[in-house]
VOSE-833295 format. One record per residue (C-alpha): x negated, y negated, z. Coordinates in nm, 3 decimals, m for minus. Last residue first. Example, Ala and Ser with C-alpha at 12.3 -4.5 7.8 and 13.67 -1.06 7.14 Angstrom:
m1.367 / 0.106 / 0.714;
m1.230 / 0.450 / 0.780;
END
This chain:
1.915 / m0.369 / m0.653;
1.889 / m0.159 / m0.971;
1.510 / m0.151 / m0.958;
1.460 / m0.361 / m1.273;
1.388 / m0.684 / m1.085;
1.133 / m0.518 / m0.859;
1.235 / m0.481 / m0.494;
1.002 / m0.659 / m0.257;
0.914 / m0.590 / 0.107;
0.692 / m0.874 / 0.224;
0.492 / m0.815 / 0.537;
0.375 / m1.059 / 0.800;
0.074 / m1.090 / 1.027;
m0.085 / m1.292 / 1.305;
0.175 / m1.246 / 1.579;
0.224 / m0.877 / 1.501;
0.548 / m0.676 / 1.451;
0.816 / m0.942 / 1.406;
0.722 / m1.083 / 1.067;
0.917 / m0.883 / 0.811;
1.012 / m1.097 / 0.510;
1.255 / m0.929 / 0.270;
1.249 / m1.002 / m0.101;
1.515 / m0.891 / m0.351;
1.543 / m0.872 / m0.730;
1.179 / m0.968 / m0.766;
0.973 / m1.171 / m1.013;
1.157 / m1.504 / m0.985;
1.143 / m1.486 / m0.605;
0.762 / m1.470 / m0.593;
0.708 / m1.841 / m0.527;
0.989 / m1.849 / m0.270;
0.847 / m1.542 / m0.093;
0.500 / m1.703 / m0.079;
0.640 / m2.027 / 0.063;
0.857 / m1.850 / 0.321;
0.568 / m1.626 / 0.427;
0.331 / m1.919 / 0.492;
m0.013 / m1.775 / 0.432;
m0.345 / m1.740 / 0.612;
m0.684 / m1.676 / 0.453;
m0.977 / m1.536 / 0.649;
m1.349 / m1.629 / 0.655;
m1.282 / m1.940 / 0.867;
m1.107 / m1.741 / 1.140;
m0.774 / m1.860 / 1.273;
m0.661 / m1.817 / 1.633;
m0.307 / m1.940 / 1.698;
m0.136 / m1.739 / 1.423;
0.148 / m1.929 / 1.257;
m0.011 / m1.912 / 0.910;
0.055 / m1.538 / 0.896;
m0.210 / m1.301 / 0.757;
m0.084 / m1.092 / 0.471;
0.109 / m0.773 / 0.410;
0.237 / m0.620 / 0.092;
0.518 / m0.372 / 0.024;
0.633 / m0.324 / m0.335;
0.940 / m0.107 / m0.364;
1.141 / 0.082 / m0.627;
0.999 / 0.106 / m0.981;
0.644 / m0.031 / m0.962;
0.413 / m0.121 / m1.252;
0.548 / m0.471 / m1.310;
0.600 / m0.539 / m0.938;
0.232 / m0.470 / m0.878;
0.134 / m0.725 / m1.144;
0.385 / m0.970 / m0.992;
0.204 / m0.924 / m0.657;
m0.139 / m0.985 / m0.806;
m0.065 / m1.312 / m0.989;
0.085 / m1.513 / m0.701;
m0.145 / m1.345 / m0.449;
m0.456 / m1.439 / m0.651;
m0.336 / m1.795 / m0.703;
m0.288 / m1.835 / m0.327;
m0.623 / m1.671 / m0.252;
m0.838 / m1.875 / m0.490;
m1.131 / m1.964 / m0.266;
m1.193 / m1.602 / m0.175;
m1.095 / m1.610 / 0.192;
m1.052 / m1.254 / 0.314;
m0.697 / m1.146 / 0.400;
m0.538 / m1.079 / 0.059;
m0.633 / m0.712 / 0.028;
m0.544 / m0.635 / 0.388;
m0.258 / m0.401 / 0.305;
m0.111 / m0.339 / m0.039;
0.153 / m0.072 / m0.081;
0.313 / 0.015 / m0.414;
0.620 / 0.239 / m0.425;
0.774 / 0.430 / m0.717;
0.478 / 0.406 / m0.957;
0.515 / 0.458 / m1.333;
0.731 / 0.149 / m1.390;
0.485 / m0.012 / m1.631;
0.193 / 0.219 / m1.694;
m0.078 / 0.285 / m1.439;
m0.452 / 0.256 / m1.517;
m0.432 / m0.106 / m1.407;
m0.670 / m0.355 / m1.561;
m0.589 / m0.689 / m1.396;
m0.406 / m0.617 / m1.070;
m0.470 / m0.243 / m1.041;
m0.845 / m0.301 / m1.031;
m0.945 / 0.063 / m1.035;
m1.145 / 0.342 / m0.874;
m0.895 / 0.621 / m0.849;
m0.793 / 0.861 / m0.574;
m0.568 / 1.168 / m0.559;
m0.655 / 1.343 / m0.234;
m0.768 / 1.705 / m0.233;
m1.131 / 1.644 / m0.136;
m1.048 / 1.446 / 0.181;
m1.374 / 1.349 / 0.352;
m1.589 / 1.366 / 0.039;
m1.306 / 1.210 / m0.162;
m1.289 / 0.918 / 0.086;
m1.666 / 0.877 / 0.059;
m1.656 / 0.873 / m0.322;
m1.366 / 0.627 / m0.330;
m1.546 / 0.393 / m0.090;
m1.870 / 0.417 / m0.291;
m1.676 / 0.336 / m0.611;
m1.541 / 0.011 / m0.469;
m1.232 / m0.133 / m0.633;
m0.989 / 0.094 / m0.448;
m0.686 / 0.296 / m0.548;
m0.519 / 0.571 / m0.346;
m0.244 / 0.787 / m0.490;
m0.009 / 0.965 / m0.249;
0.282 / 1.175 / m0.376;
0.506 / 1.107 / m0.082;
0.671 / 1.303 / 0.199;
0.719 / 1.117 / 0.526;
0.639 / 1.363 / 0.802;
0.531 / 1.084 / 1.039;
0.190 / 1.256 / 1.071;
0.176 / 1.295 / 0.691;
0.255 / 0.925 / 0.648;
m0.023 / 0.829 / 0.889;
m0.277 / 1.058 / 0.724;
m0.201 / 0.914 / 0.379;
m0.224 / 0.561 / 0.523;
m0.573 / 0.629 / 0.657;
m0.692 / 0.670 / 0.297;
m1.061 / 0.587 / 0.368;
m1.027 / 0.253 / 0.189;
m0.692 / 0.243 / 0.012;
m0.723 / m0.104 / m0.138;
m0.393 / m0.047 / m0.318;
m0.206 / 0.257 / m0.181;
0.015 / 0.374 / m0.469;
0.310 / 0.584 / m0.355;
0.478 / 0.830 / m0.591;
0.812 / 0.901 / m0.430;
0.903 / 1.241 / m0.284;
1.203 / 1.383 / m0.470;
1.537 / 1.226 / m0.373;
1.732 / 1.378 / m0.084;
1.783 / 1.042 / 0.087;
1.746 / 0.748 / m0.146;
1.464 / 0.507 / m0.066;
1.535 / 0.189 / 0.128;
1.553 / 0.281 / 0.496;
1.297 / 0.561 / 0.529;
1.053 / 0.392 / 0.293;
1.104 / 0.050 / 0.452;
1.048 / 0.196 / 0.800;
0.731 / 0.370 / 0.681;
0.600 / 0.046 / 0.531;
0.664 / m0.151 / 0.852;
0.512 / 0.134 / 1.053;
0.193 / 0.119 / 0.840;
0.147 / m0.248 / 0.936;
0.184 / m0.165 / 1.306;
m0.062 / 0.124 / 1.264;
m0.319 / m0.107 / 1.107;
m0.274 / m0.360 / 1.386;
m0.325 / m0.092 / 1.652;
m0.640 / 0.029 / 1.474;
END
């Protein structure tokens, strides 16, 4: 839970710092939303957003809707068959999606993040496990933030690496090329 809250704080800080003050609440897409803990966190911090949760697993979406009937949730693969049009989301957040070893993690990240950038207007915030961590689990995938940022540089106007909140984690805060940055 502490790790999840630390990751959420990085997003909240980026929202408060990088989005225009006085603007209408941004539409925030929570990719891999699970039980929508992020929506609760943002509400507790009094950060206004139009929250949309997306998850691959129908049972997860159904349980989250049972717990929170008013939340806007979709079952979708936003990386390959997104229900969202280009530029229709203000902020995309992706936490934990890239952590489990799939065998093609690097390729997945390098195709998934540009897909998020395509459908996002202002900010894409993604976190991953950091290669510097001392204890590595065989079922997890660890990344070098400098390498990933360099590979994604052609898709984004600006990339910030935030890696001072957990030893085993880092977050990329990306501005899409068309965001005016």
